[in-house]
N, C-alpha and C positions, 0 to 999 in steps of 0.2 A: 923817909920812905914809909909808905903805908901799904900794907898787904890787906887785900879785901877780896871777897868773892866777885867774880865777873858779873857784869850786868849785860843785858841785851845790846846796849849801846857800845860796849867794848869789843864786839865781835870783829868789826873791820880792823881795829888797831891790833887785836890779837893776831889776826891773819897776817897783817903786814909785819909785825914783830917776829912771828914764827918763821915766815918766809925768809926774812933777812937773817935771822939767827942761824938758819941751817944752810945758808948759801956756801959757807966755807967749812961746814962740819965734815969731819973725816968719815963718819959713818952714816950720815944722813942720805936720804934718797930723794929729797925734794918734795916729798908728799906730806910732810909733817903738818903744814897748815891745813891741807885738805882733810887729814885725819881728824884734827880738832874740830873742823866744821862738820864732818860726818858724825862724830861723837855727839856734838851739840844737837844736830838735826835728828839724831836717833834717840835722844833723851838719855844718853849714856855718859854724859860728863858729870860724874857723881860729885866731884870736887874740882872746881876750876877757879884758880886764884890768880890775881894780878898783883904786881908790885907797881906802885904809882909814886912818882916823884915829880914835884913841880908841875903837876897837872898832866904829865905824860906817862904812858905805860912803859916801863923799863924791863919788865919780866912777866912771865906767865908759866904756870904749871898745871897740867891736866892729870886727873886720876879717874880711871874708868873701871867698871867691874870686869873681873876675870873669873874663870872657873879653874880649879885644879883637880884633875882627875874627875871632871864632871861635876864637882861640888862648888856651889856658890859661896859668897861671903868674903871673898878676897878682892883686892883691887890692884890694878897696874898703874905705875907712875910713868908718865910721859905722854907727849913730849914736854920738855922743859926748855924754855927759851929766855934768853937775856940779851938785851940790846948790846951790840958789839962794844960800844964805848963805855959800858957799865959792867963788863965782865970782871971777874976776880975781885968783887967788892962785897961778896956775901949774899947777893940777891937770890941766886938759885937756892942756896942753902936755907935762907929764910923762908922761901916759898915751899920748899920740900918739908921743912919742919912743921910749918903751919898746916900743910896738907895732911901730913901723917897724924897730927893731933886731931884734925877734923875727921879722919877715918876712924881713929880710936873712939871718938865721941859717937860715931854712928854704930859702934859695936862690931866693926870689921874684924875678921880673923887675922888679917895682915895685908901685906903689900909685896908685889914683885916688881923688879926693875931689870932692864937690860942696859948694861953700861960698864963703866970702869970700876972695878972692885975697890981700888984705892980711894976713889972719891965717895962712892955710895956706902962703903964700909963705915965711914964716920957717922952715918945715921943709924947704924945697926944692921944694915943689910949684909947677908952672908950667902955664899954659894952653898947649895944643898943638892947633892946628886939625886935626891928623891923628887925634886921639883924641876921639871924640864920644859924647854921650849924647843920645838922641832927646828933643826938646822942651826942651832946656836951652840957654840962651845960652852960647856958647863961653867967655865971660869968667869963668864961674863953675864950670866943670868943668876940673879940673887933673890932671896926672899927675906922678909922681916915679919916674924910672927908676933901678933899682939896678944892673942888669946886663943883658947881652944887647943885641940890636938895638933900634932905635927902633920901638915899636909903632905900628900904624895901623889905624883902623877903628872901628866902633861898639862901645861897651862894653855888655856884657850882665851884669846882676846876677843873683844867685840869685832864684828865684821868690818867696822870702819878702818881697821888696821890692814885689811886685805890679806891676813894670814890665816 
């Protein structure tokens, strides 16, 4: 498996992969592929990585800028998509780790994610009551600080998310 930055030619395959990956997702809303497209169109896909195996895309992870309490320098992880027949093989984890390294190399303050604490905790994400996302229970919204001071405040995502 090879992890690499997306290219313009990957956009249709990423759209198809993301749509299929979220068809049976418990917490998906069916807009994940459109979110990725809107982030790309808006120049807000800061890090967009694909996992490729045998010439086919089997995974994708998107990272986009967020603000915390109105301050920039942080990023949000998601959506992350893995082809159904390739789940539970470490693809998402490899994409996330590569993306976090890319963010650190950019000098990011850190990253936030909405998801399962048991899963994202393995990458160092932790719940922090000082970092909030409107309408989300605190136990499912987490942050991972790379550098700088401890952030505090409400997180604002790019308008592509519709929040």
